N, C-alpha and C positions, 0 to 999 in steps of 0.2 A: 446679715449672716456671712460668716467667712466661707468662701467657696473653695474648700480644700481640693475637692475632686477637679474642679475647673482649672485650678492652678497647676495641679499635677499633670492634667491632660495637655496643657499648653507648653509646659516646660520641657526642655531636653531631658532625656533619661540619664541618670547618674550611674556611676560604677556600682553603687549600692543596689540600685534597682536591677541592673543587669545581673548582678550576683544572685539576687533573689530568683530571677528567671532561670539562671544557670542551675541553681540547686533544685528547682522544680523539675528541670529537664533530667537531672540525675535521678531524681525519685521516680520519674516516669520510666526511666531505663530499667528500674527494678520490675515494673509491671511487664515490660517487654520480655525480660528474662523469665519471670515467674510464669507467665502464660505459656511460653514456648518450652519451658524446661521439660514438660511432659511430652511435647512433640519431639524434642531432641532425644529423649531417653526412651521413647515408646518402643522402638524395635528391641532394645536390650531388655526392658522390663517385660515385654510380651514374651520374649524368648525364655527368660528365666522362670516365669510363672505360667507359661503356656496359655496365654489369655486369648479369649475369643474377641471378635470385633465388638460385640456388645460390652464386654468387660473393659476393653480398651477405651471405648467411647465414654464409659462411666468415669474413667480416670481423667479423660480430657474435660469432661463436664463438671467434675467435682470442684475443681478450683474455680471455675466460672460461676458455679452456684454460690460458693462462698463469697466471691466478688460481688455478686448481685445482692446478697444479704448485707455485706458491709456497706455497699453504696446506699441501700435503702434504709438501713437501721443506724449505722455509725456515722455516715457522712453528715446527716442533719445536725449532729452534735457540734460540727464546725461552726454553725450559726449560733450556737449557744455558749460553748466553752472556749471557742477560739480555734483558728486554723492550725496554729503551731502545736498546741497540746494534743489535738486529735491525730496529727501527723506522727508525733512521737509515740503515742500509744499504739498506733497501727504498725509502725516500724518494729516495735517490740514483738507484736503478734507474728509478723512475717518472719522474723528471725527465729523464733521458737518453732513455728510451723515448718520452715525449711529444714532446720536441724533435725527435728523429729522425723521428717519424711525420709531422711537418709537411713534411719534405723528400722523402717517398716519391714515387716516379715510376710505380709500378704497383701493382695491387691485392695482388699476392703480397708485395711489399715491405712494404706497410702491414700485411698480415696478420702477418708475422713481428714487426714492431715492436709491434703490438698485443699479441702474445704476450709480448714482453719486458716491456712496461709492466705487463701482468697479473701476471707473476711478482712484481714489486715490490709491487703492491697486495695480492695474496693472502698474501704473506709477512708483511705488516704488520698485516692485519686481526685475526688471532688475538691477537697481543700487545696491540693496542689495546683489544679487547673485554675481555681479562683484566685489564688495568690499571684500566679503569673499574670492573670488578667488585671488585677487591681494595682500591681506595681508597675505596669506598663503605662506609657503615656498614650494619649489619644491616637497619635500618629502610628505608634508601633503596636497597639493592643492586639489586633487580630494576628499580626505577624508573630508576636511573642507567644501567644497561645498556640498557634500552629507550630512554631518552632519547638516549644517545649513538648508538644505532643509527638514530635519527631524523635524524642527520647525513646519511645516505644520500639521502633525498628532498630535504633542504635543499640539499645540494650539487648534486643533479640539477636542482632548480628554479632556483637562482641561476645554475648553469652553463647551463641552457637559455635563460635570459634573455640572458646574455652571448653564447651561441652564436647566438641569433637576430640580435642586432645585428652580431656579427662576420661572420656569413654574408652579411648584406645589404651590408655596407660593405667587407669585406676578403677574403671567400672562406673556404672550409672549412679551409685550412691554418692560418690564424691562430687557429682554435679550439683546435688542438693546441698552438700556441705559448702560448696563455693557460693551458692546463692545465699545461704545463711550468713556467711562472712561478709558479703557485700552489703546486705541489709544492716548488719550490726555496725559496720563502718559509717553508715549514713546517720546514725543516731547522734554522735557528737557534732557532725557537720550541721545538722538541723538545729541543735542547741546553740551552736556558735554563730551561725550566719543566716538562718531562715527567719525573717521578721514576721511579727504578727500583722494581720491585715489592718490597714488604716481604716477601712470602712467598718470592720468589726469593732474597733475601739470606739468609733463614733456612734454606731448603732446600739451596741450592747452596754457600753460604759462599765467595763469590769473595774475592779479595784486598781487604783493608780493609773487609770486610762489616760489622764491628761499628761502625766510625766512620760509615759511610754510613747504617746503620740508625739510629743515635742521632741523626744530623742530621735524618732523616726524622721520627723520633718527636717531636723537639723542635718541628718545624714543624706537627705535628698535636696539640700540647699534651699529649704523653705523656711520662712520666719516662724518663730515659736508663737504659740497661742496663749493668751491670758486665761482663757477658759474654753471648755468644749463648746461646739456649736449647740444651739438651743436644744435643751433636753426634751422638750415637749414633742418636737417633730421627730427626733431620733427614736424616742421611746415609742411613739405611735407606729413608726415603721417596723421597729423591732417586735413590738407586741403582736402585730398581725402576721409577721413574716416567717414564723418558725413551724408552721404546720403544712402538711401536704395540701390541705384545703386551700391555702393561699395561692398555690400554683393553679388551682382550678376555679379561681374566682374571677369574675368579670372578663375583661379583655385578654387576660393571660390564659384562659381556659383553652381556647382553640389553638393558640401557639404551643401550649404544653402538650396537647395531644399530637400535634404534628411533629414536635421535637421528639417525643417518645416514639412515635412511629418510625421516624427516620433513623433513630439510634437502633431500634429493634431490628429493622430490616438490614441496615448496614452490618451490624455485628453478626447477624445470622449468616451472612456470606463471608465476612471478614474472618471470623473465627473458624469456620470450616476450612478456609484456605490456609490459615496459619497453623492450625492444629494438625490437619491431615496430610498436607502436601508432602512433607518429608517421608511419611510412611507410604503414601500412594506412589511416590517416585520409586521407592523400593519395590512396590508391587508390580510396576511396569518394567522392571529389569535392572534398576540401579542397585549398587551396594548400599549398605547402611550409612557409610561415611559420605557417599555421593548424595544420598537422600538428605542428610544434614546440610551438605553444601547447597543443595537446591533450596532448602529453607533459608539459608543465609543469603542467597541471591535474591530471594523474594523480599527479604528485609532490607537489602541494599537498595533495591528499587524503592522501598518505602522511605528510606532516608532521603533519597533524591526527591521523592514526591512531596514529603513534608516540607523540605527546604524550598522547593519550587512554589508550593502553596503560600508559604510565608512571604516570599518576594512578591507574588502576584496580588496578595491581599492588600499590599500598600496602594494598589492602583485600581483594583476591580471591586465591584459590589460583592459582598460576602456570600449572600445566598445564591447568586448566579454562579459564582465560582465553585461553590460546593456542589451544586447540582450538575454542573458540567463535568466535574471530577467523577461523580458517580456514574454518569452516562459513559464516559470513556472507560472507566473500570469495568462496566458491564460488557463493553465490546472486547476489552482485553481478556476477560475471563472466558468468553465464548471462543475467542481466537486461540487461547492456550489449549483448550480441549480439542479444537479442530486441527490445529497444527500438529499437536503431539500424536493424534490419531492417524493423520494422513500424510504429513509432510516430514515427519522425523523429529527426534528429540531436540535437536539443536534449535529448530524453529520454536518448539514448545518452550524451551528455557528462555529464549528471547522474549516471548510473550509473557512468561512467568514474571520476569523483571518488570515489564510494563504494568502487569496486573498489580504487583506489589506497589509500584509507584503511585498509581491512581487510587487504589484502595486506601493507602495511607493518607494521600492528599485529601480524600473524602473524609476520613476520620478527623484530620486536622480541622477541616471545615466545620464539622459538627461541634467539636470542642470549642471552636471560636464563636459559634452561633449562640451557645447557651449563655455566656455572660452578656451578650448583646440583647438577650431576651428578658432577663430577670433583673429586678432592682436589688441593691446590696443586701437587704434584710433577708431575702430568700435565695440568694445566689448559690450558696453551697448546697442548700436543700434542692434547688432546681437542678444543679449539676449532678448531685448524688442520685436523684431519682431518674434523670435522663440516662446516666450510666447504668443504673440498676435495671431499668426496663430494657436497655440494650443488652445487658448481660443475660437477660432471659432468652433473647435470641441466640446469644453465644452458647448458652447451656443446651438449647435444643439442637443446634446444628451438628456438633460432633457426635452426639448420641444417635441422631437421625442418620447421619452418614454411616455409622457403624452398623446400624440395623439394615440399611439399604445394601451395604456390602455383603452382609451375612445372607441377605435375600437374593443375591445373585447379580446386583448392579456392577457394571464395569467401572473401574476407578475414574476414568476420564469422563464418563457420562454424568458423574455427580457435578462436574463444573458447569455443565449446561443448566442443571437444575438450580444451582446456587448463584447463577448470574441474574436471575429474575428479581430477587429482592433488591439488588443494587439499582435497577431501573425504577422500581416502586419507591425507593428511598429518595430518589431525585425528585419525584413528584411531591412527596411529603415536604421536602425542604422548600420547594417553590410555594407550596400552599401555606407554609408556616408564616411567611411574611416577616420573620425576624431578620435582624442584621441590616435594616434599612440604612443605618449610618455606615458610611464607607469605612470608617476606622474601627468599627466593632462594638461601640457602646451607643445605645439608643439615646437621643437627646434628653429624654425625661430622667434618665438616671445619671447621665454624665455630669450634671450640675446639681445633683440632689442635695449636696451638703452646703 
């Protein structure tokens, strides 16, 4: 049998493969902007419609609820119809949702449209992460997945800078128009340069699979094939691999529950921090533009964290690195609340950057762990459900924070509460046992073809 995956893992990465990873990073940037577009515009939207903390929390959570639905329901289609088609469909949904959000006339309308936009983002993320993993070589796989996940804080940072200017000169609605334009621009880029997955072509065998596979292999400097690898083995894997039940079967079951737990706990804390921090900085005395700047600093730390994780992943065991990042993020979150309360805002901002750095590094670690856990036939389904379960935590945290604030909690006290899930997520990562292969693909799937 022709060992395509083994050859790609051993060969140096070509410019074509790096381009695929770069486009995946650009698509993840849309996620960073979309999640935080509500955080950036929260003060302006709240002032225009006189929203309570509960209503504002609903707006934060609506997009995340849509992302969870997209991850759970749309993402598995990437294992059936292909990674590229589902990405294009989701980009169209995001564009429509963003543009319509700019025309919303009430908070409930905006909440519904945030949900629609979230469906597109959630459905796209799993395929994007898997494409980055599958086009990376064995040496670079964990680093590529971590680095493309760094697109989240890059998108949030650049989006925050654009949002600050647009808010000052044109109002909050133009921030959503900007998001729609960026999403629309990515559609021709994906059509032009984002390749279909090699693993998908082998496992699912769509029409013209051999020709498409040979064109991809040529662009990666690999020899053409006279025929696809043995159909019996590929079909068997594909036939069992497209239901959630496959994630809960045999030795995958415990790993799946630990992956789900770690994603849920990390996103519970991560999305509280990312969604509420700009607004809470305003609550403790900063201006609206300074609050946005604080959110940008948080994401600048995230860029450094994701890049640092990508470098360290070349040398360190993946699960241990992810767990260490989670524990440092726990301490940084506690330190931010303590410093801001007693030592002054300057110390708090310093710890804010560190908190963003290690929370994003932790997120990169979890995104890299998923492809290392699941075989190709269920990889997008596994990624989609991990993200979807994680989004459940992301949905709960902004709404819970709004209710706690309405109930009299002090803003900084919330950071003490949301530090705990980070520590528990570190335990779940260590219990998962995934990522034993240093480079990010378990031996049983690395040479499966």
